[in-house]
C-alpha positions, 0 to 999 in steps of 0.5 A: 408339637402335636396335641392329642385329644381324649374321648371328651375332646379336651386337649392334653399334652403329649406323654413324656418318655419315662426315661427322660423323667428318670434320668438324673444327671450326675451333677445332682450327686455330691460326695463329701467326707470327714477326716475318718477315712478320706482314702475310701471316700476318694476311691468311691468317688473315683469308681463313680466317675465323680469328684469329691465335693469341697468340704473341709472339716477341722478342729479349733484349738479348743477341739470344737469341730468346724465344717465348711462346705465350699460347693452348693448343695441346694436341691442335691443328693448328698452322700457323706462317707464317714466311718468309725475309727479309734477316734469314734467321738470325733468321727460322730460329731463330724458326721452330725455337723456335716449332715446338719450343715447340708440340711440347713443348706436345703439339700434334697437328701442326705445319705450317711455312708458309715461302713463301720458304725461306732458304738454298735457293740453297745446295743444291749443294756449293761448294768445301770447304763443305757443302749448307746447305739439307740442314742446314736441312731436318734442323734443321726436322725435328728441331724438331718440324715435321710438314709444310712448305708452301713456294713455288717452291723454287730447286731442286725437288730440295730437297724430298728433303732433308726427312724430312717431306712438302713441298708446293711451291706454284707462283706461276706462275698469278698471274704468268701472269694478270698478264701477260694482264690487266695488260700491254697488247698482251702478244701482242706479247711475248717471254719472255726467260731471262736465262741458260740456267739459267732457260730451262726456266722461261721456256719453260714461260711461253712455251708457256702464253702461246703466245709466243716465247722468247729466251735471253741467252747469255754472262756478264759474270762467272763463273757459280757453276759456274765458280768455282775449287774449293778441293778442287783438288790436283795429282796425284803427279808420280812414276809410282806406278801399281801393277803389274798382270797383263800386258796382251795386245797386242790390248788394248794397241792399244785403250788410250789412255794420257796422258803425265803424270799426270791430264789437267786440265779445259779452262777454259771461255771465256764469250762476251760477252752475246748474245741468241738470239731476236728482241726487236726491237720486242717487249715483253721479259718476263724471268721468274725465281724470285728477285730479289735482287742485280739487276746481272744483270737490269740488264745483261740489260735494257740488252742487250735495249734495245740490241737494240730491245725496246720495253718490259721487264718482270721477273716473279719469285716472291720479291722479296728485293731486297737492298742497292742493288737498288731504286736500281739498278732505278729507274735501269735501263731496266726498266719494271716489276718484278712480285713476289709478297708471299712476302717483305715489300718495302714499304720497297723499293717506297717507294724504287723506284716500278716495283715491283708486288706480287701477293697470294698469300695466297689460295693459302696459305689454300687449301693450309692448308684442304685439308691440315687437311680432309685433302683432295687437294692435286692441284687446286693442282698441276693442269697443272703440268709438270716445267719449272714 
């Protein structure tokens, strides 16, 4: 081996090629999963040319969760694929125990791949409750997770609850491609927001497809923001205002006081369901991040049909489809429901023939590959705006 000398004459070893240092063998990657979505984990592992790691998760008779990892994880990069389903609490405990088992087994890094983050809708203070998604983020960080990969969070601000990096992937390219390739005459479509809260996402779809936008305004029931807040308490009836320095006459003329106590908020009066935009003779495409309880979608579809929509599609990233959702969708005027496979819904598809599935395993596999090879993730977020 040739040795090189610097200007001072001392011997230094030859420089190593950068590619030799950066190349990491696939033997350093271990993909494991819980019981929430083994099919997705197998598809991701297959796309990466890897074998799913040996990890068994089961429950004892008293419903305690047991995790057994058969392969060594010492010094390796672990990717735990565990999504949220209708059994959210067990899904969370399985993830936390798997992460902690890898942490105590000296894994180099532990990345939680959570396509649908449970409790993401509980990201605001309600009544005398708490922000549950903040609690969940603390638990995940404490368990040993060093990175989170998720998809289409209900609110992007949830990323700020974590003390570790969070990559919030987008499923919109898959849904946009489906609209362009699988909806006949999609140019005659209009993107519909089923309530003003989804208008920003719907507007993003409309701009990318160069289509019109319609917004359904009004509610049949109270929105979450209008629920009675249990923190209400009446102000004291006696005038307990502390004595201050005398106020000048000019200042008193510019000051308005209330007659009794603190004024109350004026109650909101929700108008009946109305559509802002033209859907007559058009294909209506409703977009959202999650389909769970479908009564609001069914009510919106009935109104679109009454206003002359010829076909109605519903597109969403996560298809939780709880309770009677398959039956209600099957009996509704909705022609097709398109969701990704972030959540398993094979049973629901047997109950409702209108449900179609888009596979997003290639996106998760590419995100894992880039993180493992320390490549930039910006390629996966190209052309993403604040509205997405």
